[in-house]
Each structure stands twice: as structure tokens, then as C-alpha cells.
ROZA-239789 format. One record per residue: chain; x, y, z of N, C-alpha, C in turn. Coordinates in Angstrom, 3 decimals, always signed. Example, Ala and Ser with C-alpha at 12.3 -4.5 7.8 and 13.67 -1.06 7.14 Angstrom:
<recs>
('A'; (+13.190; -5.690; +7.800); (+12.300; -4.500; +7.800); (+13.200; -3.300; +7.800));
('A'; (+12.850; -2.250; +7.080); (+13.670; -1.060; +7.140); (+12.900; +0.030; +7.870));
</recs>
This chain:
<recs>
('A'; (-4.100; +4.417; +15.810); (-3.096; +5.143; +16.592); (-1.752; +5.194; +15.402));
('A'; (-1.289; +6.477; +15.584); (-0.241; +6.832; +14.481); (+1.206; +6.693; +15.477));
('A'; (+2.063; +5.844; +15.141); (+3.431; +5.890; +15.935); (+4.515; +6.649; +14.885));
('A'; (+5.469; +7.388; +15.322); (+6.332; +7.961; +14.624); (+7.840; +7.717; +15.206));
('A'; (+8.707; +7.704; +14.215); (+10.163; +7.441; +14.968); (+10.995; +8.063; +13.565));
('A'; (+12.117; +8.691; +13.910); (+13.132; +8.912; +12.769); (+12.961; +8.079; +11.659));
('A'; (+12.559; +8.555; +10.633); (+12.609; +7.767; +9.107); (+11.528; +7.015; +9.065));
('A'; (+10.654; +6.591; +10.105); (+9.361; +5.920; +9.856); (+8.173; +6.236; +10.524));
('A'; (+6.976; +5.674; +10.083); (+5.588; +5.933; +10.951); (+5.014; +4.740; +10.807));
('A'; (+4.190; +4.227; +11.610); (+3.284; +3.302; +11.662); (+1.980; +3.583; +12.165));
('A'; (+0.908; +3.478; +11.379); (-0.397; +3.827; +11.534); (-1.261; +2.396; +11.955));
('A'; (-1.835; +2.284; +13.294); (-2.425; +0.803; +13.482); (-4.015; +1.673; +13.473));
('A'; (-4.695; +0.794; +12.968); (-6.067; +0.870; +12.811); (-6.915; -0.514; +13.095));
('A'; (-7.834; -0.525; +14.264); (-8.456; -1.533; +14.562); (-9.938; -1.221; +13.715));
('A'; (-10.208; -2.229; +13.131); (-11.692; -2.256; +12.359); (-12.562; -3.171; +13.423));
('A'; (-13.662; -2.642; +13.801); (-14.759; -3.609; +14.485); (-15.401; -4.473; +13.671));
('A'; (-15.643; -4.016; +12.318); (-16.420; -5.028; +11.280); (-15.748; -4.845; +10.094));
('A'; (-15.650; -5.880; +9.158); (-16.136; -7.079; +9.619); (-15.229; -8.012; +10.455));
('A'; (-15.943; -9.116; +11.216); (-15.121; -9.564; +12.146); (-14.665; -10.968; +11.528));
('A'; (-14.790; -11.200; +10.317); (-14.371; -12.486; +9.838); (-13.654; -12.127; +8.696));
('A'; (-13.667; -13.680; +7.632); (-12.871; -13.585; +6.200); (-13.625; -12.613; +5.587));
('A'; (-14.611; -12.148; +5.751); (-15.084; -11.265; +4.749); (-14.219; -9.955; +4.408));
('A'; (-13.262; -9.811; +5.073); (-12.560; -8.674; +4.707); (-11.419; -9.074; +3.566));
('A'; (-11.243; -10.309; +3.304); (-10.254; -10.734; +2.245); (-10.930; -10.141; +0.731));
('A'; (-9.943; -9.539; -0.018); (-10.592; -8.978; -1.110); (-11.092; -7.517; -1.319));
('A'; (-11.070; -6.994; +0.201); (-11.837; -5.611; +0.280); (-10.549; -4.728; -0.490));
('A'; (-11.259; -3.637; -1.125); (-10.474; -2.425; -1.737); (-9.545; -1.876; -0.851));
('A'; (-8.593; -1.214; -1.148); (-7.798; -0.569; -0.575); (-8.203; +0.263; +0.551));
('A'; (-9.618; +1.153; +0.501); (-9.756; +1.809; +1.574); (-10.979; +1.553; +2.210));
('A'; (-11.476; +0.314; +1.872); (-12.447; -0.445; +2.707); (-12.443; -0.816; +3.920));
('A'; (-13.493; -1.008; +4.756); (-13.472; -1.282; +6.179); (-12.883; -3.012; +6.297));
('A'; (-12.010; -3.224; +7.027); (-11.190; -4.319; +7.072); (-9.955; -4.349; +6.157));
('A'; (-9.711; -3.293; +5.303); (-8.456; -3.648; +4.508); (-7.256; -3.460; +5.324));
('A'; (-6.339; -4.028; +4.771); (-4.928; -3.858; +5.629); (-3.840; -3.453; +4.459));
('A'; (-2.773; -3.042; +4.663); (-1.629; -2.947; +3.625); (-0.550; -2.417; +4.269));
('A'; (+0.710; -2.533; +3.529); (+1.875; -1.962; +4.049); (+2.147; -0.773; +3.083));
('A'; (+2.962; +0.398; +3.329); (+3.216; +1.280; +2.583); (+4.659; +1.699; +2.683));
('A'; (+5.380; +1.678; +1.617); (+6.871; +2.312; +1.815); (+6.880; +3.446; +0.773));
('A'; (+7.849; +4.272; +1.292); (+8.268; +5.714; +0.494); (+9.305; +5.016; -0.486));
('A'; (+9.320; +5.703; -1.554); (+10.148; +5.358; -2.803); (+10.686; +6.978; -3.396));
('A'; (+11.987; +7.002; -3.809); (+12.639; +8.171; -4.444); (+11.853; +8.608; -5.699));
('A'; (+11.545; +7.578; -6.797); (+11.005; +7.937; -7.786); (+10.190; +6.705; -8.259));
('A'; (+8.688; +7.248; -8.182); (+7.683; +6.065; -8.254); (+7.615; +5.595; -9.561));
('A'; (+7.847; +6.364; -10.756); (+7.875; +5.737; -11.852); (+9.033; +4.556; -12.127));
('A'; (+10.226; +4.968; -11.711); (+11.385; +3.697; -11.436); (+11.060; +2.643; -10.812));
('A'; (+10.276; +2.902; -9.691); (+10.027; +1.438; -8.765); (+8.818; +0.813; -9.167));
('A'; (+7.957; +1.520; -10.135); (+6.812; +0.819; -10.699); (+7.208; -0.231; -11.741));
('A'; (+8.417; +0.279; -12.602); (+8.864; -0.479; -13.467); (+9.786; -1.581; -13.016));
('A'; (+10.416; -1.333; -11.947); (+11.496; -2.549; -11.127); (+10.320; -3.565; -10.611));
('A'; (+9.073; -3.461; -10.177); (+8.260; -3.947; -9.525); (+7.550; -4.870; -10.761));
('A'; (+7.105; -4.225; -12.115); (+6.789; -4.896; -12.978); (+7.422; -5.828; -13.663));
('A'; (+8.807; -5.424; -13.779); (+9.696; -6.320; -14.342); (+10.021; -7.387; -13.434));
('A'; (+10.012; -7.236; -12.139); (+10.315; -8.509; -11.149); (+9.193; -9.517; -11.414));
('A'; (+8.042; -9.315; -11.731); (+6.909; -10.072; -12.243); (+5.829; -9.787; -10.826));
('A'; (+5.934; -8.916; -10.136); (+4.927; -8.829; -8.909); (+3.425; -8.565; -9.747));
('A'; (+2.544; -8.865; -8.961); (+0.915; -8.370; -9.278); (+0.859; -7.103; -9.022));
('A'; (+1.166; -6.031; -9.879); (+0.580; -4.981; -9.802); (-0.920; -4.466; -9.974));
('A'; (-1.276; -3.819; -9.159); (-2.815; -3.641; -9.168); (-3.401; -2.255; -9.527));
('A'; (-2.025; -1.166; -9.731); (-2.692; +0.024; -10.145); (-1.483; +0.367; -10.730));
('A'; (-1.737; +1.479; -11.818); (-0.774; +2.298; -12.291); (-0.305; +3.385; -11.449));
('A'; (+1.141; +3.989; -11.401); (+1.093; +5.214; -10.596); (-0.146; +6.286; -10.761));
('A'; (-0.550; +6.852; -9.831); (-1.599; +7.978; -9.726); (-1.375; +8.841; -8.788));
('A'; (-1.552; +10.329; -8.826); (-1.488; +11.166; -7.823); (-2.932; +11.594; -7.330));
('A'; (-3.235; +11.131; -6.128); (-4.488; +11.428; -5.658); (-4.666; +12.906; -4.779));
('A'; (-3.719; +13.766; -5.283); (-3.798; +15.009; -4.606); (-2.796; +15.323; -3.647));
('A'; (-2.169; +14.248; -3.093); (-0.926; +14.267; -2.055); (+0.363; +13.849; -2.458));
('A'; (+0.623; +12.733; -3.121); (+1.804; +12.361; -3.451); (+1.439; +11.050; -4.624));
('A'; (+2.359; +10.854; -5.611); (+2.078; +9.594; -6.563); (+2.225; +8.505; -5.818));
('A'; (+1.638; +7.327; -6.014); (+1.646; +6.123; -5.506); (+1.137; +5.059; -6.495));
('A'; (+1.273; +3.573; -6.055); (+0.753; +2.636; -7.028); (+0.640; +1.392; -5.761));
('A'; (-0.085; +0.486; -6.176); (-0.367; -0.602; -5.328); (+0.190; -1.918; -6.067));
('A'; (+0.668; -2.749; -5.455); (+0.956; -4.093; -6.052); (+0.582; -5.102; -4.860));
('A'; (+0.778; -6.270; -4.851); (+0.836; -7.717; -3.930); (+2.133; -8.293; -3.985));
('A'; (+2.478; -8.629; -2.528); (+3.625; -9.475; -2.305); (+3.085; -10.906; -2.553));
('A'; (+4.253; -11.878; -2.458); (+3.649; -13.144; -2.609); (+2.913; -13.861; -1.818));
('A'; (+2.371; -13.156; -0.578); (+1.654; -13.778; -0.024); (+0.205; -12.963; -0.093));
('A'; (+0.084; -12.399; -1.167); (-1.287; -11.529; -1.373); (-1.346; -10.317; -0.732));
('A'; (-0.373; -10.094; +0.373); (-0.654; -8.760; +0.985); (-0.535; -7.509; -0.009));
('A'; (-1.300; -6.611; +0.179); (-1.223; -5.181; -0.521); (-0.229; -4.607; +0.108));
('A'; (+0.505; -3.944; -1.106); (+1.896; -3.207; -0.788); (+1.395; -1.651; -1.381));
('A'; (+1.961; -0.689; -0.746); (+1.699; +0.532; -1.504); (+2.928; +1.179; -1.616));
('A'; (+3.341; +1.562; -2.868); (+4.520; +2.438; -2.736); (+4.161; +3.890; -3.163));
('A'; (+4.589; +4.786; -2.335); (+4.425; +6.129; -2.597); (+5.635; +7.070; -2.669));
('A'; (+5.458; +8.349; -3.515); (+6.694; +8.854; -3.584); (+7.064; +9.824; -2.814));
('A'; (+7.983; +9.716; -1.945); (+8.645; +10.622; -1.040); (+8.615; +11.856; -1.441));
('A'; (+8.342; +13.089; -0.583); (+8.214; +14.330; -1.174); (+8.995; +15.228; -0.092));
</recs>
């Protein structure tokens, strides 16, 4: 389900498998994966800010044909995606 409102969007996905803790440690695009995503004006500036803040950055900024983005983890080990607004 994709919910949109002015200035934000939420995508809700229900995975039917795995049903247990085996989803922990799954890659960003694996079954059972979950993460938050935020748009940023300048992805390189935000990458430097996150690195300098000491967060666990799990990827360098990369463009996968849509928009540049990178991944990091918050203090609770949730995956956070920052992507450049276009």
C-alpha cells in the first residue's frame, strides 16, 4: 500500500515470509527487510554529516539509475536510507 500526502509518502509492505526473527540482518531489498527513507537536498553533504556524527554508515552514496542514495543505521540498528530529492 502506498500512502501519499503533501510532502511525504509512506509505503507499507507486508511480508508473509519469513515469519520469525530470521529477517534480522536481511539486506535492504530482501524478503522481510524494513527501513525508513528520507529525502535530502545534497546527498554528499548529508553523507558527510552522518559519518561525522559517528553513525554506522553501511554504504557510500550511489546512484542506481533513479537518484543517489546511501544507507546507515540508527542507534536501534534500524536501516535508514537517505536519497537525494530531485
